[in-house]
N, C-alpha and C positions, 0 to 999 in steps of 0.2 A: 504493500500500500504506500509506504514512504517513497519507494523508488518510482512508483507511478506518478505521485505528486511532483517529485523532482523533475521527472521527464516532462510533464505538462508545463511546469513553470519555465523550464529551459526553452521549450518550443515556443511558448508565448513571448519570452524575452527576445528570442532570435527573430521571431516574426516582427516584433516592434522595431528592433534595430534595422531589420531589412527594409521596413516601411520608411524609416527616416533616411536611410541611404538612397532609396529610390526617389524620395522627394528632392533631395539635393541634386540628384542627377537630372530630374525633370526641370528644376529651377535653372540649372546651368545650361541645359539645352535651349530652354525658352529665352534665357538671357542672350545666348549666342545668336539666336534667330532675330531677336529684337534689335540687337546691336547692328547686325548685318543690314537689316531693313533701315535702321536709323542712318547708317553710313550712306546707303543708297539715296535716301531722302536728302540728306545734307549735301551729298555730292551734286544733286540736281539743283538745290538752292544756291550752292556756291557757284556752279556753272552759270546760273541765271544772273546772279549778281555781277559776276565778272563781265558778262556780255553787256549788261546795262552800263557798267562803268565805261565800257568801250563804245557805247552808243548804239548797241544792237537792240533790236526790238523783239528779241526772243520772248515768247510768252511762257510764264510760269504755269506748270500743269495745275489744273483746278484741284483744290482740296489737299494740295501738298502740305501746306502748313498745318492744316487740321490733322493730317495723318502724322506729321512729325510730333505735334502735341500729344496725340493719342499714344504714339510709340513712347514718348517721354513719360507719359503717365504710367504706362505698363511697366517701363523700366523702374520708375519710382516705386511701384507696388512690389516688384521683385526685390528691390533693395530693402524695403521695409520688412518683407517676409524673411529675408536673409538675416536681418538684424534680430528679428524675433527668435529665429532658430538658435543663433549663437552670437550675442552682441559683442563678445570679446574676440571673435575670430578675425583673421586677416581679411577675409572676404567681406565681413561686416564693416570693417574700417574702410575698405575700398568702396563699399556701397555708399557709405556716408559721403565720401569724397565725390562720387558720381552724382549724388543728389545735389550737392552744393554747386558743382560745376554745371550741371544741367540747368539749374535755375538761372545761373549767370548767362549761359549761352543762349537760352531762350529769350531772355530780356534783350540781349544785344541784337539778336536776329529781328526781333519785333521793331526795334528802333531803326535798324537798317532798312527794313522793308518800308517803313513809314516815310523814310527819306526819299523813296522813289528813285528817279533818275539822277538826283543830285549826289547820290552816294559816290564817293571817290574810291580810288584804289586803296587809299589809306584806310578808309572805313572797312572795306572788304578784308583787307589784311588784318585789321584789328579784330574783325568778327571771326574770321576763320583761322587765323594764325594764333589768336589769343585764347579767349574763353572757349570757343568751340573746339579748338584743338585740344585745349586742356580737358575739356569735357570728354572728348573721345578717348583721349589718353587715359583719363580716369575710368571711363567705361571699359576700355580694354583691360585695364588693371583689375577692375572688379570682376570682369568675366573670367580672367585667368585665375583670380583668387577663388571664385566660386568653383571653377573646375578643380583647383588644387584641394579646396575643402571637400568636395565630393570624393576625390580620390583618397584624401586622408581619412575621411569618415568611412569609406569602404574598407580601407586597410584596418582601421581600428575595429570595425564591426567584425571583420574576418578574424582578427586576433581574439576578440571577445568570444566569438562563437567557438573558435578552436579551444580557447581556455575552458569554456563551459562544457564543451564535448569531452575534453580531457577530464575535468572534475566529475562529469557525469559518468565517464567510464570508471574512474576511481571509485565513485560512490557505488556504482553497480557492482564492481568487484568486491567492495566491502560488504554490500548487501548479500552478495552471493556467498561470500565467506561466512557472514553471520548466519545466513539461512542454512548453510551446510553444517556450521557448528551447532545451530539449534536442532537441526534434524538428528545429528549424531547424539546430542544430549538427550533429546526425546527418546531416541532409540535405546540409549543406555538406561534411561529412567524406566522405559517400558520393560526392558529386560530385567531390571532389578525388581520391578513390581510383579512381573510374571514369576520370577524366582521366589519372591516372597509369598505370592499366592500359592505357588506349587508347594513350598515348604509348609505353609499353613494347612493346605489340604492334606499333605502327607502326615502332619502332626495330628490333625483331627482324625484321620483314618486310623493311625496307630493308637490313639487314645480310645477310639471306638472299639478296636479289637481287644484292648486291655480291659475296658469296661465290660465288654461281653464276657470275657473270661472271668472277671470278678463276679458277675451275676450268675454264670452258668456252672462254674467249676467249684467244687467244695474244697479241693486241696489247695491251700494257699501257695505251696511250693510250685505247683503248675502255673499259677498266676504270676509268681515271681519270675519264672522262666520266660513267660511271654513278655514281661516287662523288660528283662535283660535283652531279649532279641530285638524288640522294637526300639529300644534306646540305641543300640548299635546301628541299626538300619537308618534311623531318623537322623542321628548326629554324624553318621559316617565315621564313627570311631572304630578303633580296632577291638576294644574290649568293653564289656558292660557287666555290672554286678548288682545284685541285691544282697545286702549284708544285714544280719541281725547283730546288734551291738549291745554289749553289757559292760558298762563302765569303760575300761580301757582295752577291751577285747572285742573282736569282731569275728563272726562266723558266716561264711559265704553260703547262702541258701540257693542261689541261682546265678549262672554266669554264662557268658558267651565270649570266648577269647580265642585268638589264633593259637595254633599248635605250639609256636615258639614261646608262648607265655605259660604253657601248662605247668611248668615247674614252679611258677610263682603262685598260682592259685590253688595248687594241690599240695601244700606242704604236709609234712608228717603230723604237725599239730593243726587240727582243723580250725582252731581259734587263733587268730593272729593278733598281734599287738596293734594298738591305735596310738600313734604319737600325736601330740598337740599340733605339730607342724603339718601333719598329713591332711589331705583334703577331707578324709573322714572326720578327723579330729576337729577341723575348723567348722564343718557343717554341724556336727553334734554339739559343739560348744556354743555356737551362736544360734542354732535353730534356723539358719538361713542358708540359701544356696552358697556354695563356696567353689573356688577354683585355684589351681596352681598352674602358672603359665610355663614354668620350666623347672623340673625337678632338680636339674643340675645346680640351680641356685638355692635350693632348699635342702641342705645336707640333713640326712637322717629322716626325711619325710617318708621315704620308702626304702627298701633294701637296695644296696648298691648294685646287686645283680639285676634289679629291674631297670636301674638307670643304664647299666651296661647293655641291656637289651634294646635300648633306644626309647623307652617310655619318657615322654617329655611333659605332656599336658594332661590334666585331669580336672573333671568337674564333678560335683556331688550335690545332692539335695537330701535333707533329713526326712525320715519317715516319722511323722508325729502321730502317736496313738494315745488317746486319752490325756493329751497335754504333755506327754513325755516322749523324748527322742527314743524311738524303738530301734531304728536302724538307719541305713542310708542307701540311696540309689547312686551308683558311681559309673562314670564313663571315662576311659583313658585313651590316649592316642600318641603315636610316635610323631605325628605331624601337627604342630600347634595351629596351623591354619584350619584344620578340621574342627577345632573347638575354639573359635574366636571369642573375645570378651563378650559377655552377655549370654553366651550359649548355655550357661548353667541354669538359666531361668527355664529352659525347655524341660528340665528334669522335674520341675516342681509338680506339674499335674500327674506325672508318673509316680512320684513319691506319694501324692495324695491317694491315688488309686491303690498303691501298695498298702497304705494305712487302712483303707476300706477293706481290703482283703484280710488283713490281720484282724480287724474288728469283727468282720463277718465270721472268721474262723473261731474267734473267741466266743461270739454269741452262739454259734452252732454248738460248740463244745459245752457251753453253759446250759443250753436248752437240752442237749442230749443227756447231760448229767442230771438235770432236774427231771427229765422224763424217765430216767432209770434209777434215780436215787430217792430213798425215803428221806423226807426233809427233817424228820425228828432225829433219827439215829445215824443218818448219813450213810447207811448201808444200801446196797442194791435193793430195789423194790421188787414187788411181785412179778411185774412184766419182765424186768431184766433177768431175774432168776430163771424164769421158765424158758426164755430164749437161750440162756447159757446151758440150761439142763438139756434142751433138745440137741444142741451142738455136742455136748459132752457125751450123751448117749450114742449119737451117730459115730463119733470118733472112737468110742470104746468098742462098739460093734465092729467097725472097720479094722481096728488094730488088735482085736481080741484082748482087750485090757480090762481089768476090773474097774468098777465104779460103784460108789455107795452114796446113799442119801440119808441124812439125819434131820428129823423134824423135831424142834424143841418148842415147848410152850411153858410160859410162866404160870406157876401154880397159884390158884386163888387170886388171880389178878383183878377180877371184878370186885372182890372184897377190899382190895387195896384202894381201888377207885372210889368205892362207896364210902369207905371209912376215912380216907385221907384226902380225897378229892383228886380231880384229874391232873392238876399240875404236879402233884407228888407222883401220881402214876406215870406221867411222862418222864419224870426224872428217873424212876425205877427202870423204865424201858431203855432209856439212854445208857444208864450205868450197866445194865445187864448186857446190852449190845456191845459196849466197849470192852467189857470183861471177856466175853466169848471171842471177840475179834482178835484178842491177843494170842489166841491159840491157832489162828488160821495161817496156814503155810502158803507158799507160792503155788499158784495154779488152783487153789481151793477158793470157794466162794461162800461167804456167809451173807444171807439176805434176810430182810424182814418181809415176810409174806402175808402177814395178817396183823390183827390188833396186837396180840401178845405172842404171836407165833413167829418162829425163825426157822430157816432152812440152811443146812450146811451141806454143800456139794463137795464130794471128796473123790476126784479122779485118781485112778491108779491105786485104789484102796479097796480091800475086800471087807466083808462084814466084821471081821475081827478088828481090823484097823479102825473101822468106822465106830465100833463099839468103844474102843479105847479113846478115840477123839471125843465122842459124846460124853464119856465119863469125865474127861478132863474139863470140859466146858461146864458140866453139871456141878462138879465139886468146886470149881472156881466161883460160880454164882452163889453157891451155898455159903462159901466163905466170905462173900462180899459183906462189907461193913459200911456204915454211914449212909444208909438209904432212907433213914427216917421212918422206916416201917418195920424194922426188925429183920428177921431172917427171910430172905427171898430164895425160893427154890424153883427149879425147872424140871419138867419131865421130858424124856426124849424117846423117839422111836427111830429104829434103824432098819434099812432094807438095802440089800446089795442088788446090783443089776442082774446077776445070774438067777435071782429069784423072781424077776419081773419080766413082763413081755415087752414093754416100751416105757417111755418117759412117764406117761399118765399112770400106768400100772405101778411104776416105781413110787410115785407120790402117794397113790392110794394105799399101798402096803406099808410104807413108812408111817403114814398117818394112822393106819390101823394099829401098828406097834405103839405109837404114841398113846392111843386110847387105852391100850392094854396097860401101859405104864400108869395112866391116870386111875384106872380101875384098881390097880394093885397098890394104891397108896400114895402115888405121886413121888416126886423127888427120886426118880429112878430112870434107868434106861432099859428099854426092851427092844429085842431084835426080832424082826418078822421071821417066823418059822415057816419053812416050806410045807405046803399042804394045809395051811390055815384057811378057814372058811371065808372067802371074800364077801359072801352075803352077810355073814355076821359082822364083819368089819364095817360094811356099808351101813348096816342097821345101827351099830354103835356110833358110827360117824353121823348118821342122821340125828340121833339123840344129842350128840355133841353140837351139831349144827343148830338144832332148835335152841339149845342153851345159849349159843352165841346170838341167835336172832332175838331171844328174849332179852338178853343184855342190851342189844341195840334199841329195843322198844323202851327199856327203862331210861336209856340216855335220851331218847326222843321225848319221853314224858317229862323228864327234868328240864329239857329245853322249853317245853310248853309252859311249865310253871314259872320259869325264870323270865318270862316276858314282862312281868310287872312285879314290883316289890311286894304288893299285897298277896300275890298268888305264889310267892316263893315257898317251897316245901308244902304246897297245897296237897299234892297227892300223898305225901308221907303222912300228913295229919289225917286225911280222909281214911287211909289204910289203917292207922292206929285206932281211930274212933270206930270204924266198922268192925274191926276184930274184937274190940271191947264189947260192943253191942251184941255180936254173935255169941260171944262167950256168956253174956248175961242171959241170952235166950237158950242156952244149953247146947250149942253146936259142938261137934267133935273137933278135936284139935286139927285133924287133917282138913276138914272143911273150912275151919277158921283160917288156916294157912292159905288155902286156895282163894278164899274171899279177900284176904289181905293182899295177895298177889294181883288179883283182878283190880282191887281198889288202887293199887299203885299205878296201874295203866289205864284207869277209867277215862282219863281226859286226853289220851293220845290222839284221838280224832280231831281235836281242836287245832292241830298243826295245819290242817287244810284250810283254816279260816284265819290264819295269823294276820292277814293283811287288814281285815276290817274290824277285828276286835269284838264283833258281836255275832258269833255263829248261831245258827239255828240248832236248838238242843237236840231234836230228833235226828237231824242230819249229822251232827257231830258224833252222837252215840253210834249211829249206823256205820259211819266211816271208821271209827275206832274198832268196832266189832270186826269189820272186814280186815283191818290191818292186823288184828290179833288172832285171826282164825287159825294160823299155822303155828302159833306158839303157846296158846292156852287151850284148855279143855273146852268142850262144847258148853258145859255148864258155866264156866267162867266167861265165855264169850256172850252167853245169854244174859248174865248179870250186867255186863258192860253195855250191851245193846238196849236193855230195858230200863236202865237206871234213870234215864231222863223222863220217861213216861211209863212207869211200872204198871204191870197188870195187877188185878186184884190179888191180894195175898193168898186167898184160898186156892189159887191155881197151882200151887206146889212150891217145892223148895226153891226153884229158879226164881219164882216171883218173890218169895220171902227174901232171898239174897239181894234181888234188885231193890226192894224196899229199904233194906239196911244200907246199901250203898248210896241210894238216893238221899236218905236221911243224913248220912255222914257228909255227903257232898254239899247239901243245902246248909247244914249247920256250920260248916267251915266257911262257906261263902258269906253267911249272915254275920258271923262273929269276927271274921277277918277282912271282909270286903273283897272287892276285885277291881279290875281296871276302871269300872264305871260307877262303883258304889262304895260308900264308906262303911266301916264296920258298925254293927248295932250293939247296943247293950244286951247282956244275956237275957233279960226279961223280954225285951222286944223280939229277940231271936227265937226264944222258946215259943212265943205266941205265933210268930210267923211259921215256925216249923209245924206246930199243931194244925195250922190252917191248910197245910198241903194235903193232897189226896193220898196219904200214906196209911198203912196199917197202924191203928192206934197202939196195938201191943208192941209193934216195932218201935214206934216213937217213944212210948213209955220206957221201954228197955234202953233205948238209946240215951234218953235224957238222964236216966239214972247213972249212966257211965260217962256221959259227955263231959269234957273239961269246962269248968265254969269261969275260969279267969284267963281268957285268951290274951296274949301279948298284943298291945296296940301296935298297929302298923301304920306308918305315915304314908 
């Protein structure tokens, strides 16, 4: 654009100069023509005047003088124009002289002509040899000056045009050079941008591959190997590492190095020292990316053997996990140009992905541990034990090796919970577990498989070795002190794989041996005998299972009572009051105990209505009866089902028991209150109880034995 403007300006100037030059030429040509005509006219006048002096009668051509004046006026106009063009030029000075001489010559000629024939030769000589001659001389001088000026102007214009053309050529050359330089600069800039875009795309692709590995691969070491490979490819380095660091030692978890470096990264000691001057040390100390430009200038940063191999430059970024430097990602090169300043920043996203891989691995390990570990005792749980049992049975069958199982159960654990509370029971479980775990050898497994039940899996152990192991654990538990509950004992059942068909049968027979130990007095170990009746074992196991289910129902009933301070121990008070009333009515001890047991569980159905706090009585009783159907007798279930709306007492013992349970339940609610009602004085409570549709004989017996001074509950 600038060049085009310069060209247009130059052309315009050249055209203007050319116009001026042409004007000078035209003026000079016109002046020459006018001078020639003036000379002819003056020649005629001169000839006429001379003949008149000599007495001739030659006639002056008509209009000659007018023509002379016209010519003179034209010459005068040219002179004035020349002066306007350049007042200081020689031609302008000549033009002024011509103008002056012309005026004088014209005046003289007029006077001569007016003199007519009287003019003398002297007058003619004066006219044509004086002013007129000077006029023509001046006119000739001016004409020549005009020609010279035109020639000079032409020469100057040519010089100017040549100079302008020369400068234009120089300017065009400069513009061409500038354009070429700009093109080359734009080309280099484009190349740099394209390389930067390509590097960014390559980095994004590498990070995408690493992120995919982090998301899809469970093994963090496989992720670290992907990181090492991608770092080497992206940075064009010879070697890449992912190291785990612990204080001043580093262990390489993944690497990619040329063969000539193998001796450096596979030393006899897998954990190498970290010096403060090394790139690892700098990254770990600062928590920021670090670099070393030339190891030859940092003595001791790496072994001299590495320097001798040609390693010059290194970059590193710390792997930060949970706010702590866990390790580093490192790249090294023999050529410093491959790792220019600032290139260490490219390692930061790879280090962050390595940190994610470490965190994911820790989270998976924690989840796996929680999924397979009992949170109270920290022993393997039921699921983990049975998975290991299946593997152990398969391996023992394949290699024809012995395998035994011991099942241990804490004796009277329910009584411990009922007497001392569940926190104490939990401490007993923990101490028993830790005591037995001290006797577990490598390859064996002790697991908590139930509430107070443990299983000890003994590979490569026959029934005799299993019996000895069970006895060691049993005696250690019995000798345990400081449990706050006195002496704690366990019973154990043992079964060897050669007496079982599969893993499930092994568990069944070891469990049967445990039941035998319970039946024979507890705190003992029994071994499953070949040929024992599996049906009998299952029947005993069923009874034992019902006992455990009954214990669970008791725990549920306590949870229902604990929902409000006024109902705490409600079921226990109802059970005691019902038992006292039944004894007053002459019931047998066995039936009194069954009634007391049913009373302890009479409110378990309220768990289904814990959200609204106002359950329907009939619905609650029906739900409780269904829940207790498998753990209580039919008569006990009937007492629970009918106590909210008992049938007439004359319908039998079931109705009489329901009336006793209903009276005890109502009395405790009246005297202690519940979530929505305050307790009543004993007199009001007695009146309200007698107003209920209950058997009067039952009410009278109950009131004779009922507690009269209940503790106030806020």
